[in-house]
C-alpha positions as CSV (number, residue, x, y, z in Angstrom):
1,M,28.8,-52.1,-44.2
2,A,30.5,-54.7,-42.1
3,L,28.8,-56.8,-39.5
4,L,28.5,-55.3,-36.1
5,K,30.4,-58.3,-34.9
6,N,31.5,-61.5,-36.6
7,F,29.3,-64.5,-35.8
8,N,29.0,-68.0,-37.2
9,T,25.5,-69.1,-36.0
10,I,22.2,-67.4,-35.5
11,Q,22.6,-68.2,-31.8
12,E,25.8,-66.1,-31.7
13,L,24.0,-63.2,-33.3
14,F,21.2,-63.5,-30.6
15,I,23.8,-63.6,-27.8
16,F,25.6,-60.5,-29.1
17,L,22.5,-58.5,-29.7
18,T,21.0,-59.1,-26.2
19,E,24.1,-59.3,-24.1
20,E,26.4,-56.7,-25.6
21,Y,24.9,-54.5,-28.4
22,G,21.5,-53.7,-26.9
23,K,22.5,-53.2,-23.3
24,N,22.7,-49.4,-23.4
25,L,20.5,-48.6,-26.4
26,E,17.3,-46.7,-25.6
27,R,15.7,-47.2,-29.0
28,P,13.7,-50.5,-29.4
29,L,14.9,-53.5,-31.5
30,L,11.4,-54.2,-32.9
31,K,8.1,-52.3,-33.3
32,H,4.6,-53.5,-34.0
33,K,1.1,-52.1,-33.7
34,V,-1.1,-52.8,-30.7
35,N,-4.6,-51.2,-30.7
36,K,-3.6,-48.9,-33.6
37,E,-0.5,-47.6,-31.8
38,W,3.1,-48.5,-32.5
39,V,4.7,-50.2,-29.6
40,G,8.5,-50.8,-29.1
41,I,10.1,-54.0,-27.9
42,S,13.5,-53.5,-26.1
43,Y,16.5,-55.8,-26.4
44,S,16.0,-57.0,-22.9
45,Q,12.3,-57.7,-23.4
46,F,13.2,-59.6,-26.6
47,R,15.7,-61.7,-24.6
48,K,13.3,-62.5,-21.9
49,E,10.4,-63.4,-24.2
50,T,12.6,-65.6,-26.3
51,E,14.3,-67.4,-23.4
52,N,11.0,-68.2,-21.7
53,I,9.6,-69.6,-24.9
54,A,12.8,-71.7,-25.3
55,L,12.6,-73.0,-21.8
56,G,8.9,-73.7,-22.1
57,L,9.5,-75.7,-25.3
58,A,12.3,-77.6,-23.4
59,S,9.7,-78.4,-20.6
60,L,7.5,-79.9,-23.3
61,G,10.3,-82.2,-24.4
62,V,11.7,-80.2,-27.4
63,K,15.4,-81.0,-27.7
64,R,18.3,-80.6,-30.1
65,G,17.5,-81.8,-33.6
66,D,13.7,-81.8,-33.1
67,R,11.6,-80.1,-35.8
68,V,9.3,-77.3,-34.7
69,A,6.9,-75.7,-37.2
70,I,5.6,-72.1,-37.2
71,I,2.5,-71.0,-39.1
72,S,1.9,-67.4,-38.5
73,E,1.7,-64.0,-40.0
74,N,4.6,-61.5,-39.4
75,R,4.7,-60.4,-35.7
76,P,7.3,-60.2,-32.9
77,E,6.3,-63.7,-31.6
78,W,7.5,-65.2,-34.9
79,V,11.0,-63.9,-34.2
80,Y,10.9,-64.9,-30.5
81,A,9.8,-68.5,-31.6
82,D,12.5,-68.7,-34.3
83,M,15.3,-67.7,-31.9
84,A,13.9,-69.9,-29.2
85,I,13.8,-73.0,-31.4
86,L,17.3,-72.4,-32.8
87,G,18.6,-71.6,-29.3
88,L,17.6,-75.1,-28.2
89,G,19.5,-76.6,-31.2
90,A,16.1,-77.6,-32.7
91,I,15.2,-76.9,-36.4
92,D,12.4,-74.7,-37.4
93,V,10.0,-75.5,-40.2
94,P,8.2,-72.2,-41.3
95,L,4.9,-72.6,-43.2
96,Y,2.9,-70.0,-45.2
97,P,-0.3,-69.0,-43.4
98,S,-2.1,-69.4,-46.7
99,L,-1.3,-73.1,-47.1
100,T,-4.2,-75.5,-47.3
101,A,-4.7,-78.1,-44.5
102,D,-3.6,-80.9,-46.9
103,N,-0.3,-79.1,-47.6
104,V,0.3,-78.5,-43.8
105,E,-0.4,-82.2,-43.1
106,F,2.2,-83.2,-45.8
107,I,4.9,-80.9,-44.4
108,L,4.3,-81.8,-40.8
109,N,4.6,-85.5,-41.6
110,N,7.5,-85.2,-44.0
111,S,9.5,-83.0,-41.6
112,E,8.4,-85.2,-38.6
113,S,7.6,-82.0,-36.7
114,T,6.8,-82.7,-33.0
115,T,5.5,-79.2,-32.1
116,I,3.7,-76.5,-34.1
117,I,3.2,-72.8,-33.2
118,V,0.1,-71.3,-34.8
119,S,-1.0,-67.6,-34.8
120,N,-4.8,-67.6,-34.5
121,K,-8.1,-69.6,-34.5
122,F,-8.2,-69.8,-38.3
123,Q,-4.8,-71.6,-38.3
124,L,-5.7,-73.7,-35.3
125,N,-9.0,-74.9,-36.8
126,K,-7.0,-75.8,-40.0
127,L,-4.7,-77.8,-37.8
128,L,-7.3,-79.5,-35.7
129,K,-8.9,-81.0,-38.8
130,I,-5.7,-82.9,-39.7
131,R,-4.2,-83.4,-36.2
132,N,-5.0,-87.1,-36.1
133,N,-3.2,-87.6,-39.4
134,C,0.0,-85.9,-38.2
135,R,2.0,-88.9,-36.9
136,F,4.7,-87.1,-35.0
137,L,2.9,-84.0,-33.7
138,K,2.7,-83.8,-29.9
139,N,2.1,-80.2,-29.0
140,I,0.2,-77.2,-30.5
141,I,0.9,-73.7,-29.2
142,I,-1.3,-70.7,-30.1
143,L,-0.1,-67.1,-30.1
144,N,-3.5,-65.4,-29.7
145,E,-4.7,-66.2,-26.3
146,K,-8.3,-65.2,-27.1
147,D,-8.4,-67.8,-29.8
148,F,-7.6,-70.7,-27.5
149,I,-10.1,-73.6,-27.8
150,P,-10.4,-75.5,-24.5
151,G,-10.7,-79.2,-24.3
152,N,-7.9,-80.0,-26.7
153,K,-5.1,-82.2,-25.4
154,N,-1.6,-80.7,-25.5
155,L,-2.9,-77.4,-26.7
156,F,-1.2,-74.4,-25.0
157,T,-1.2,-70.7,-25.3
158,I,2.1,-69.0,-25.8
159,K,1.7,-67.4,-22.3
160,E,1.3,-70.8,-20.7
161,V,4.5,-72.0,-22.5
162,Q,6.3,-68.9,-21.2
163,E,5.1,-69.5,-17.7
164,R,6.3,-73.1,-17.9
165,G,9.6,-71.8,-19.2
166,A,9.9,-69.4,-16.2
167,D,9.4,-72.3,-13.8
168,F,11.8,-74.5,-15.7
169,G,14.4,-71.8,-15.6
170,K,14.3,-71.5,-11.8
171,N,15.6,-75.1,-11.6
172,N,17.8,-74.9,-14.7
173,P,19.1,-71.3,-14.7
174,Y,21.9,-71.9,-17.3
175,Y,20.0,-74.3,-19.6
176,F,19.3,-71.9,-22.5
177,K,22.7,-70.3,-22.4
178,E,24.5,-73.7,-22.4
179,E,22.4,-75.0,-25.2
180,M,23.2,-72.0,-27.4
181,K,26.9,-72.6,-26.8
182,L,26.6,-76.0,-28.4
183,A,25.6,-74.6,-31.8
184,K,27.9,-75.2,-34.7
185,P,27.9,-73.5,-38.2
186,S,27.3,-76.9,-39.8
187,D,24.1,-77.5,-37.7
188,L,20.8,-77.6,-39.6
189,C,19.0,-74.3,-39.0
190,T,15.8,-74.6,-40.9
191,I,13.8,-76.8,-43.4
192,I,11.9,-74.5,-45.8
193,Y,9.4,-76.2,-48.1
194,T,9.3,-74.7,-51.6
195,S,5.7,-74.3,-52.9
196,G,6.6,-75.6,-56.3
197,T,4.6,-75.0,-59.5
198,T,4.2,-78.8,-59.9
199,G,4.4,-81.8,-57.5
200,E,4.7,-82.1,-53.7
201,P,6.6,-79.4,-51.7
202,K,10.3,-80.1,-51.2
203,G,12.0,-79.4,-47.9
204,V,15.1,-77.3,-48.4
205,M,17.7,-77.9,-45.7
206,L,19.7,-74.8,-44.8
207,T,22.5,-74.7,-42.1
208,H,23.5,-71.8,-40.0
209,D,26.6,-71.4,-42.2
210,N,24.4,-71.3,-45.4
211,I,22.4,-68.4,-44.1
212,V,25.2,-66.6,-42.2
213,S,27.4,-66.6,-45.3
214,N,24.5,-64.8,-47.2
215,V,24.1,-62.3,-44.4
216,R,27.8,-61.4,-44.6
217,D,27.6,-61.0,-48.3
218,A,24.5,-58.9,-48.1
219,L,26.3,-56.5,-45.7
220,L,29.3,-56.3,-47.9
221,S,27.0,-55.4,-50.8
222,F,24.6,-53.0,-49.3
223,P,25.3,-49.9,-47.0
224,I,23.1,-50.9,-44.1
225,D,23.8,-49.8,-40.5
226,K,22.4,-49.1,-37.0
227,T,20.7,-45.9,-38.2
228,D,18.4,-47.8,-40.6
229,V,14.8,-48.6,-40.0
230,F,13.2,-51.5,-41.9
231,L,9.5,-51.9,-42.6
232,S,8.8,-55.6,-42.9
233,F,5.7,-57.0,-44.7
234,L,7.0,-59.9,-46.8
235,P,6.3,-63.2,-45.1
236,L,9.0,-64.3,-42.6
237,C,8.4,-67.9,-43.6
238,H,10.1,-67.0,-47.0
239,I,13.9,-67.1,-46.8
240,F,14.2,-63.7,-48.7
241,E,12.5,-61.7,-45.9
242,R,14.0,-63.9,-43.1
243,M,17.6,-63.5,-44.4
244,A,17.4,-59.9,-45.6
245,G,14.8,-58.2,-43.6
246,Y,15.4,-60.0,-40.3
247,Y,18.9,-61.6,-39.8
248,T,20.7,-59.0,-41.9
249,A,18.8,-56.1,-40.2
250,F,19.8,-57.5,-36.8
251,A,23.4,-58.1,-37.8
252,S,23.7,-54.4,-39.0
253,G,22.1,-53.0,-35.8
254,A,19.0,-51.7,-37.6
255,M,15.5,-51.6,-36.1
256,I,12.6,-53.6,-37.6
257,C,9.0,-52.5,-37.7
258,Y,6.3,-55.0,-38.7
259,A,3.5,-53.8,-41.0
260,E,0.1,-54.5,-39.5
261,T,-1.1,-56.2,-42.7
262,I,-0.2,-56.2,-46.4
263,D,-3.1,-53.8,-47.0
264,S,-1.8,-51.4,-44.4
265,V,1.7,-51.0,-46.0
266,S,0.9,-47.6,-47.6
267,S,-0.2,-46.1,-44.3
268,D,2.6,-47.8,-42.3
269,L,5.1,-46.2,-44.7
270,L,3.8,-42.8,-43.8
271,E,3.9,-43.5,-40.1
272,I,7.2,-45.4,-39.7
273,K,9.1,-43.5,-42.5
274,P,11.5,-46.4,-43.0
275,T,14.9,-46.0,-44.6
276,L,15.0,-49.5,-46.1
277,M,12.5,-52.1,-47.3
278,T,12.5,-55.5,-49.0
279,A,9.7,-55.9,-51.5
280,V,8.5,-57.7,-54.6
281,P,7.8,-56.1,-58.0
282,R,4.0,-56.2,-57.4
283,L,4.3,-53.5,-54.8
284,F,6.0,-51.2,-57.2
285,E,3.6,-52.0,-60.0
286,R,0.7,-51.0,-57.7
287,I,2.4,-47.8,-56.6
288,H,3.2,-47.0,-60.3
289,S,-0.4,-47.7,-61.3
290,K,-1.8,-45.4,-58.7
291,V,0.6,-42.6,-59.6
292,I,-0.2,-42.9,-63.3
293,K,-4.0,-42.8,-62.6
294,N,-3.5,-39.7,-60.5
295,F,-1.3,-38.1,-63.3
296,E,-4.0,-38.8,-65.9
297,S,-6.7,-37.2,-63.8
298,Q,-4.8,-33.9,-63.6
299,P,-5.5,-30.9,-65.9
300,A,-3.5,-30.8,-69.2
301,K,-1.2,-28.0,-67.9
302,K,-0.2,-30.0,-64.8
303,Q,0.3,-33.1,-66.9
304,K,2.7,-31.2,-69.0
305,I,4.7,-30.2,-65.9
306,I,4.7,-33.8,-64.7
307,N,5.9,-35.2,-68.1
308,W,8.7,-32.5,-68.2
309,S,9.7,-33.5,-64.7
310,L,9.9,-37.2,-65.4
311,E,12.0,-36.6,-68.5
312,T,14.3,-34.3,-66.5
313,G,14.6,-37.0,-63.8
314,R,15.6,-39.6,-66.4
315,Q,18.2,-37.3,-67.9
316,Y,19.6,-36.5,-64.4
317,A,19.8,-40.2,-63.5
318,Q,21.8,-41.0,-66.6
319,A,24.1,-38.0,-66.1
320,K,24.6,-39.1,-62.5
321,K,25.7,-42.5,-63.6
322,R,28.2,-40.9,-66.0
323,K,29.3,-38.7,-63.0
324,N,28.9,-35.6,-65.3
325,I,25.8,-33.5,-64.4
326,P,25.6,-30.2,-66.2
327,V,24.7,-27.2,-64.0
328,S,21.7,-26.4,-66.2
329,L,20.4,-30.0,-65.6
330,S,21.0,-29.7,-61.9
331,L,18.9,-26.6,-61.8
332,K,16.1,-28.2,-63.8
333,H,16.2,-31.2,-61.6
334,A,15.9,-29.1,-58.4
335,V,12.7,-27.6,-59.9
336,A,11.3,-31.0,-60.9
337,N,12.1,-32.3,-57.4
338,K,10.3,-29.5,-55.7
339,L,7.2,-29.6,-57.9
340,V,6.8,-33.4,-58.4
341,F,9.4,-35.8,-57.0
342,S,9.4,-34.8,-53.4
343,K,5.6,-35.2,-53.2
344,L,5.9,-38.7,-54.7
345,R,8.7,-39.7,-52.3
346,E,6.5,-38.6,-49.4
347,K,4.1,-41.4,-50.3
348,T,6.9,-43.9,-49.1
349,G,7.5,-41.9,-46.0
350,G,10.2,-39.6,-47.4
351,N,13.2,-41.4,-45.9
352,I,13.7,-44.4,-48.2
353,R,17.3,-44.8,-49.2
354,F,16.6,-47.7,-51.5
355,F,14.3,-50.7,-51.9
356,I,15.6,-54.3,-52.3
357,S,13.4,-56.2,-54.8
358,G,13.3,-60.0,-55.2
359,G,11.0,-62.9,-55.8
360,A,10.1,-62.0,-59.4
361,A,11.5,-60.0,-62.3
362,L,11.4,-56.2,-62.0
363,S,10.7,-54.6,-65.4
364,R,13.3,-52.2,-66.7
365,D,10.6,-49.5,-67.3
366,L,9.5,-49.7,-63.7
367,G,13.0,-49.4,-62.3
368,E,13.8,-46.4,-64.6
369,F,10.5,-44.7,-63.6
370,F,11.3,-44.9,-59.9
371,E,14.9,-43.9,-60.4
372,A,13.7,-40.8,-62.3
373,V,11.7,-39.7,-59.2
374,G,14.6,-40.4,-56.9
375,I,13.6,-43.8,-55.5
376,L,16.2,-46.5,-56.2
377,I,15.1,-50.2,-56.5
378,L,17.9,-52.7,-56.4
379,E,16.9,-56.0,-57.8
380,G,18.5,-59.3,-56.7
381,Y,18.1,-62.9,-57.6
382,G,18.2,-66.2,-55.8
383,L,16.3,-69.3,-54.7
384,T,15.4,-70.8,-51.4
385,E,18.0,-73.4,-52.2
386,S,20.7,-70.7,-52.2
387,S,19.8,-69.1,-48.8
388,P,18.5,-67.2,-51.0
389,V,20.7,-64.5,-52.8
390,I,23.0,-65.5,-55.7
391,S,23.4,-62.0,-57.2
392,A,22.2,-58.4,-56.7
393,N,22.6,-54.9,-58.0
394,R,24.5,-52.5,-55.8
395,I,23.7,-48.9,-54.9
396,D,26.7,-47.7,-56.9
397,N,26.7,-50.4,-59.6
398,Y,23.3,-51.3,-60.9
399,K,21.6,-51.9,-64.2
400,F,17.8,-52.3,-64.7
401,G,16.8,-55.4,-66.6
402,S,19.6,-57.3,-64.8
403,V,19.8,-59.0,-61.4
404,G,23.2,-57.5,-60.8
405,K,26.5,-59.3,-60.1
406,P,27.1,-62.4,-57.9
407,F,27.7,-62.0,-54.2
408,S,31.4,-62.2,-53.3
409,S,31.3,-65.8,-51.9
410,V,29.1,-67.2,-54.7
411,E,30.4,-68.6,-58.0
412,V,28.1,-68.4,-61.0
413,K,28.5,-69.9,-64.4
414,I,26.2,-70.5,-67.4
415,A,25.8,-74.1,-68.6
416,H,25.9,-75.1,-72.3
417,D,22.1,-75.0,-72.5
418,G,21.9,-71.6,-70.8
419,E,21.0,-72.7,-67.3
420,I,22.4,-70.7,-64.4
421,L,24.6,-72.7,-62.1
422,A,25.7,-71.5,-58.6
423,R,28.3,-72.8,-56.1
424,G,29.2,-71.4,-52.7
425,P,28.8,-71.6,-48.9
426,N,25.1,-70.5,-49.3
427,I,24.0,-73.6,-51.3
428,M,21.6,-75.9,-49.4
429,Q,22.5,-79.3,-48.0
430,G,19.8,-80.9,-50.1
431,Y,16.1,-81.7,-50.0
432,Y,14.9,-83.4,-46.8
433,K,14.4,-87.1,-47.3
434,N,14.5,-86.7,-51.1
435,K,17.9,-87.9,-52.4
436,K,16.6,-88.2,-56.0
437,E,15.7,-84.6,-56.3
438,T,18.8,-83.5,-54.4
439,D,21.1,-85.4,-56.8
440,A,19.2,-83.9,-59.8
441,T,19.6,-80.4,-58.5
442,I,23.1,-80.3,-57.0
443,I,25.6,-81.9,-59.4
444,D,29.4,-81.8,-58.6
445,G,28.7,-79.1,-56.1
446,W,26.9,-76.8,-58.5
447,L,23.2,-75.9,-57.8
448,H,21.2,-76.2,-61.1
449,T,18.8,-73.3,-60.6
450,G,16.4,-74.1,-63.4
451,D,16.7,-70.5,-64.7
452,I,18.0,-69.5,-68.1
453,G,20.3,-66.5,-68.2
454,V,23.4,-64.8,-69.6
455,F,26.1,-62.4,-68.4
456,D,26.4,-59.2,-70.4
457,A,29.6,-57.5,-71.4
458,E,29.9,-55.7,-68.0
459,G,29.3,-58.8,-65.9
460,F,25.7,-58.2,-65.0
461,L,23.5,-61.4,-64.8
462,I,20.3,-61.3,-66.9
463,I,17.6,-63.8,-66.4
464,T,15.7,-64.7,-69.5
465,D,13.3,-67.4,-68.2
466,R,12.7,-70.7,-66.4
467,K,14.2,-73.6,-68.2
468,K,11.0,-75.6,-68.0
469,H,8.9,-72.6,-69.1
470,L,10.4,-72.2,-72.5
471,F,7.8,-72.5,-75.3
472,K,8.5,-74.0,-78.6
473,T,5.9,-72.9,-81.2
474,S,4.7,-75.3,-83.9
475,A,6.9,-73.3,-86.3
476,G,10.0,-74.3,-84.2
477,K,10.6,-70.9,-82.6
478,Y,11.7,-70.9,-78.9
479,I,10.0,-68.2,-76.8
480,A,10.7,-67.2,-73.2
481,P,7.2,-66.3,-71.8
482,T,8.2,-64.5,-68.6
483,P,9.7,-61.3,-70.1
484,I,6.7,-61.0,-72.4
485,E,4.3,-61.4,-69.5
486,N,6.2,-58.8,-67.4
487,L,6.0,-56.4,-70.4
488,F,2.2,-56.5,-70.3
489,L,2.0,-56.3,-66.5
490,A,3.1,-52.7,-66.8
491,S,-0.3,-51.8,-68.1
492,K,-2.6,-50.2,-65.6
493,F,-5.5,-52.3,-67.1
494,I,-3.8,-55.6,-66.4
495,E,-3.6,-57.4,-63.0
496,Q,-2.5,-60.9,-64.1
497,F,-1.2,-62.1,-67.5
498,I,-0.6,-65.7,-68.6
499,L,1.0,-66.4,-72.0
500,I,-0.2,-69.5,-73.9
501,G,1.7,-70.9,-76.9
502,D,3.7,-74.1,-76.3
503,R,3.5,-76.2,-79.4
504,R,0.9,-73.7,-80.9
505,M,0.8,-71.8,-84.1
506,F,0.8,-68.4,-82.4
507,L,0.8,-66.9,-78.9
508,S,-2.4,-66.2,-77.1
509,A,-3.1,-65.0,-73.5
510,L,-5.4,-65.3,-70.5
511,I,-5.8,-61.8,-68.9
512,V,-7.1,-60.9,-65.5
513,P,-7.9,-57.2,-65.8
514,D,-7.4,-54.6,-63.1
515,Y,-11.2,-54.5,-62.4
516,E,-11.1,-51.0,-60.9
517,A,-9.3,-49.6,-63.9
518,I,-11.6,-51.1,-66.5
519,K,-14.7,-50.0,-64.4
520,E,-13.3,-46.5,-64.5
521,Y,-12.8,-46.8,-68.2
522,A,-16.4,-48.1,-68.7
523,D,-17.9,-45.4,-66.5
524,S,-16.0,-42.6,-68.3
525,N,-17.0,-44.0,-71.7
526,N,-20.7,-44.6,-70.8
527,I,-20.4,-48.4,-71.1
528,P,-23.2,-50.0,-69.1
529,Y,-22.5,-53.2,-67.0
530,K,-24.1,-55.1,-64.1
531,D,-21.0,-56.8,-62.8
532,E,-17.4,-57.8,-63.6
533,T,-18.6,-60.9,-65.6
534,E,-20.7,-58.8,-67.9
535,L,-18.0,-56.1,-68.1
536,V,-15.2,-58.4,-69.4
537,E,-17.6,-59.6,-72.1
538,K,-18.2,-56.1,-73.5
539,K,-16.8,-55.6,-77.0
540,E,-15.8,-52.1,-76.1
541,I,-13.6,-53.4,-73.2
542,Y,-12.1,-56.1,-75.5
543,D,-11.3,-53.5,-78.2
544,M,-9.7,-51.2,-75.6
545,M,-7.5,-54.0,-74.3
546,E,-6.6,-55.0,-77.9
547,K,-5.3,-51.4,-78.5
548,E,-3.4,-51.6,-75.1
549,L,-1.7,-54.8,-76.1
550,A,-0.8,-53.4,-79.5
551,Q,1.0,-50.4,-77.8
552,F,3.0,-52.7,-75.5
553,Q,4.1,-55.3,-78.0
554,K,5.0,-53.1,-81.0
555,N,8.7,-53.7,-80.3
556,L,8.4,-57.5,-80.1
557,A,9.3,-59.8,-82.9
558,N,6.4,-61.0,-85.0
559,Y,6.4,-64.5,-83.5
560,E,6.5,-63.0,-79.9
561,R,3.3,-61.1,-80.4
562,V,0.0,-62.0,-78.8
563,R,-2.6,-62.6,-81.5
564,K,-5.6,-63.5,-79.4
565,F,-6.6,-63.2,-75.8
566,A,-9.4,-63.9,-73.3
567,L,-10.5,-61.8,-70.3
568,L,-11.2,-63.6,-67.1
569,D,-13.9,-62.4,-64.7
570,K,-12.1,-63.5,-61.6
571,P,-8.5,-63.4,-60.4
572,L,-6.2,-66.4,-60.2
573,T,-5.9,-67.4,-56.5
574,L,-3.8,-69.4,-54.1
575,E,-7.0,-71.0,-52.8
576,G,-8.0,-72.1,-56.3
577,G,-4.6,-73.8,-56.7
578,E,-3.7,-71.5,-59.7
579,I,-0.8,-69.7,-58.0
580,T,1.8,-70.6,-55.4
581,P,2.2,-68.8,-52.0
582,T,5.1,-66.9,-53.7
583,L,2.7,-65.8,-56.4
584,K,4.1,-67.9,-59.2
585,I,1.6,-69.2,-61.7
586,R,0.9,-72.9,-62.0
587,R,0.6,-73.1,-65.8
588,N,-0.5,-76.7,-65.9
589,V,-3.4,-76.1,-63.5
590,I,-4.5,-72.9,-65.4
591,E,-4.2,-74.5,-68.8
592,E,-6.3,-77.4,-67.7
593,R,-8.9,-75.3,-65.9
594,Y,-9.4,-72.9,-68.9
595,K,-8.9,-75.6,-71.5
596,N,-12.1,-74.8,-73.4
597,L,-11.4,-71.1,-73.4
598,I,-7.9,-71.6,-74.7
599,E,-8.9,-74.0,-77.4
600,G,-11.5,-71.5,-78.5
601,M,-8.8,-69.0,-79.3
602,Y,-7.1,-71.5,-81.7
603,E,-10.2,-72.7,-83.5
């Protein structure tokens, strides 16, 4: 699908949407929940809210080139603020709401942000603790009016800022429009700080041209148009959701609905009935786990029908790819669809055309399972540094286990050591105030991704691991841990899985079980326990998990198999510093924290 209209900056997209495209449209641009009810936001309201915020920021002294930070959960005000900041020619600095105060302090100082927009009292309190340490910070704006804490200098509610903006606009009626006209594709649009598994966050500098080139490529690769409805739940502070589920959605004329919370996604799907959604593999793993649990609770006769239907779905999907579907298979598939698949698809609202998955590897088995029931998941690949997409599977040209083929404007090659290199208009300008890391990452115009991969015979890109994650056993064997970890995550009994084995004689693992699943197992097998700590120490649970691992790793090479493992009684968390905001594990932190447990497995 082509763009509704060609544009070169995000400001031009905003102008087109609010001055031309949305003029005569009755349906809303955005939807969100207010007091348990879905409320629409029209194009004209979107324009007014955004313009008043922009003019209010201008009245506070925000000008072209200034950095303005946003720390908020997904909501319409996030989008207003983003468009307002960019409309002034300022640069936004989005932060994860889950970041610690120390990380927020570092980012605000490193980016030299003069203003920050926060969502609620929790975020405000976090900020007030570090305010005196933020050397450049002048203004704080809070979105939730009820969470305002009086007596704080230069603290404003968003309503106050908008009122200031309305007054400013009376004396400067063309200010916002004139500022937007000054925008150039080469202007810096945003600085996004990567969480990183080691070291301090690095500020990725992306221009309007970087992001817009990726939006164009996305709309050339995926059939998205003005009839589509997006359900958005991934954080807007991450470039994946911002580019794909926000700018691309706007550029295609689609409507965006914001999930109330991550926990409400399952009910929001039923209410909104979206046609498209960006997601991460964990969502599909959880859906799959629930489906399997439900299957296993059914009577034997019904299980037989389900298994027959799944096998029919797999055969049908393969025949469809070959464009040769026998009549008998079509009839069988129609029966399977009526008995099983249609009911499963209803759980996602019933209208999903396809999901776009990113952020982590999607297992082949998971992709094939959903394909069999008639839900297509298209996996892509990229980094914040590439705005973000480098390659993606297409609706008519996909292969599970791969991340598809490169976007049309992106060149990809494999270095002699297997590292994936990318070049194109989407590649960042560098890391903010960090020339050393920039020069180490972009060499002769090529982005060194840090990922190891290969192209298969059909031109599909396959990621094998992170360059720095490769293990070398004491026997000299190189092992890529990520594919092995993803293999075990398909188990309904496993929530998190960390492979251990660098410079070791054999592989071991730390496993965070799915506590609900192992409690069900314990209850159905009369295994007594007081709490999760006692449960993971039960020999019966360990033996069950050992059998589970044996089933999953029977096709692995001998040196790739997990010989020993330990069950953890609590999950790895962001707050504990064990995972990043994008759910990547910090191996060095985990290995240090569980050092004694790990060493015990090798004694």
